[in-house]
C-alpha positions as CSV (number, residue, x, y, z in Angstrom):
1,M,20.0,56.6,-63.3
2,A,18.4,55.4,-60.1
3,H,17.2,51.9,-59.8
4,H,14.1,51.2,-57.9
5,N,13.9,47.8,-56.1
6,P,10.2,46.9,-55.6
7,H,11.1,43.9,-53.5
8,R,13.0,45.9,-50.8
9,T,12.0,45.0,-47.2
10,H,10.5,47.9,-45.2
11,T,12.4,49.6,-42.4
12,A,9.8,48.3,-39.8
13,A,10.6,44.8,-40.8
14,W,14.4,45.3,-40.2
15,I,13.7,46.9,-36.8
16,S,11.5,43.9,-35.9
17,V,14.3,41.5,-36.9
18,T,16.9,43.6,-35.0
19,V,14.8,43.5,-31.8
20,L,14.2,39.7,-32.1
21,L,18.0,39.0,-32.6
22,V,19.0,41.4,-29.8
23,I,16.7,39.5,-27.5
24,A,18.2,36.2,-28.5
25,V,21.8,37.5,-27.9
26,A,21.1,39.5,-24.8
27,G,19.3,36.7,-23.1
28,T,22.4,34.6,-23.0
29,L,25.1,37.3,-22.7
30,V,23.8,39.3,-19.7
31,V,25.3,37.1,-17.0
32,P,23.7,38.7,-13.9
33,I,20.4,37.4,-15.1
34,Y,21.4,33.8,-14.7
35,A,24.5,33.8,-12.4
36,R,22.8,32.0,-9.5
37,S,22.0,28.4,-8.6
38,T,18.3,28.9,-7.5
39,P,15.7,28.1,-8.6
40,A,16.7,24.5,-9.3
41,F,14.8,22.4,-11.8
42,A,15.2,18.6,-11.5
43,D,18.4,19.0,-9.5
44,F,19.9,21.3,-12.2
45,P,21.0,24.7,-11.0
46,F,19.3,27.7,-12.6
47,F,22.4,28.5,-14.6
48,Y,22.2,25.3,-16.6
49,W,18.6,25.0,-17.4
50,Y,18.4,28.7,-18.3
51,Q,21.0,28.2,-20.9
52,I,19.4,25.1,-22.2
53,L,16.1,26.8,-22.4
54,W,17.6,29.5,-24.7
55,V,18.6,26.9,-27.4
56,P,15.0,26.4,-28.8
57,V,14.1,30.0,-28.0
58,V,16.9,31.4,-30.2
59,G,16.0,28.9,-32.9
60,I,12.4,30.1,-32.9
61,L,13.4,33.8,-32.8
62,T,15.8,33.3,-35.7
63,G,13.2,31.5,-37.7
64,I,10.7,34.3,-37.2
65,A,13.3,36.8,-38.2
66,Y,14.0,34.9,-41.4
67,L,10.3,34.7,-42.2
68,I,10.0,38.5,-41.7
69,I,12.9,39.3,-44.0
70,R,12.4,36.7,-46.7
71,P,10.7,38.2,-49.7
72,A,7.0,37.2,-49.9
73,D,7.3,36.3,-53.5
74,A,10.7,34.4,-53.3
75,T,9.1,31.1,-54.4
76,G,7.1,32.8,-57.2
77,A,10.2,34.5,-58.4
78,A,12.3,31.3,-58.4
79,E,9.6,29.5,-60.4
80,G,9.3,32.4,-62.8
81,A,13.1,32.5,-63.4
82,S,13.2,28.8,-64.2
83,V,10.3,29.1,-66.6
84,A,11.8,32.1,-68.2
85,S,15.2,30.4,-68.7
86,G,13.5,27.5,-70.5
87,A,13.8,25.0,-67.7
88,S,10.8,22.8,-66.9
89,S,9.6,22.2,-63.4
90,D,10.8,18.6,-63.6
91,D,14.5,19.5,-64.0
92,A,14.7,22.8,-62.2
93,G,17.3,22.8,-59.5
94,L,18.4,19.2,-60.2
95,G,21.7,20.3,-61.8
96,N,20.8,19.3,-65.3
97,T,23.9,19.9,-67.4
98,G,22.4,19.0,-70.7
99,G,23.6,15.4,-70.6
100,A,27.3,16.2,-70.0
101,L,28.6,14.4,-66.9
């Protein structure tokens, strides 16, 4: 029997995520791009401020990649699972062990 996963992310989304992450990695690993001291910025050689510039850029690219891959109904599915299991929205996710500590 074959199982059909209706929440599977499309191939185009995975290609987009791959491109974003390759940009993030290649920008810092291709040394000839930044192996020089000019142009300087506030007395910092290009090598240093180029690397520092990539820190927030990689964070942004990774965040975008996560948002692309994350299922659109992840929050709805989590709420539906807690309601189906009999947990109320007040104690969902709070580690309620039924009074046993």
